[in-house]
N, C-alpha and C positions, 0 to 999 in steps of 0.2 A: 204244808197243805196249800192247795191251789183253789182259790175261790172262783166262782163263775166269771168274775171280771178279770181274772188273771193275777190278782194280788196273792203274794206268797206270805205264809206265816210259818213259824216253827211247828213241827209235828209235836203233838202232845205225847208225853211219855206213855209207852206201851200201846201206842196207836199205830197200826199199819197204814201206810199210804201206797198207792200204786205208782209212785213216781220216784225218779232218782235224779239228782243233780248231775249233769253230764260234764260239768266243768267249763261250759261255754257261757260267757257273760259279756254284757256291754254295760260299762259303769262310767258315770260321769266322774271326772277327776275330783270334784268337790267331795265325793264320798271318802276320799283318801286324806282329807284334811285332818291334821292332828293324829295321824297314824305313826307308829314307831318307825325309826330308821332301821333298816335291815329286815330280815324275815319276820313275819307275823301271820297269824291266822286271818284269813279273809272273813271268818265269822264276825269279826269286829265290824267290818264294812257292811255285811249283810244285816247284822243286828241294827246298825244305825239306820239303814234303809227301811227295815221293818218298822222301827219306832216312828219314822217319818211317814209311814204308809206309802212308801215309794218303791217297794220291791215287787216286781212282777215277773211272771214266768209264762212260758208258752208250752203247751202240750204238743209234742211231736208224735204224730201217728204214722209216720212213714218209716222207711228202712233206716236202721241205725247200724253202723258197722264200726268195729274197733279197728283202728289203724295205728296201734302202738308199736308195731314191729315191721321190718321190711316184708316179711311174709304176709302179714295182715294187710299191708298197703297194697301189695301185688294182687291179693285176692279181691280187695275192694275195687281196685281199678278194673279188674276183669268183670266184676258184677256190673259196675257202672257203664262199662263200654258195651255190655250185652254179650260178651264172649262167654259168660257163664250162665246163659239162659237155659 
């Protein structure tokens, strides 16, 4: 959930929210103190930030494009360059 001041909180069970985490983040290295060696869920880091009331988000109302494949990247480049207007 995104509060008016941008603070994030976990979504309550069975509650719909109009946002999605896009995987883009800026995190201070202190958030990773005492995390396991090797792979682990970033939910540990985000939960720590939520507990400290330090997790914020920004609503993006502009264009969002998936660029997870060469074809999608080419399409995004065309859109951004105005070739696809």
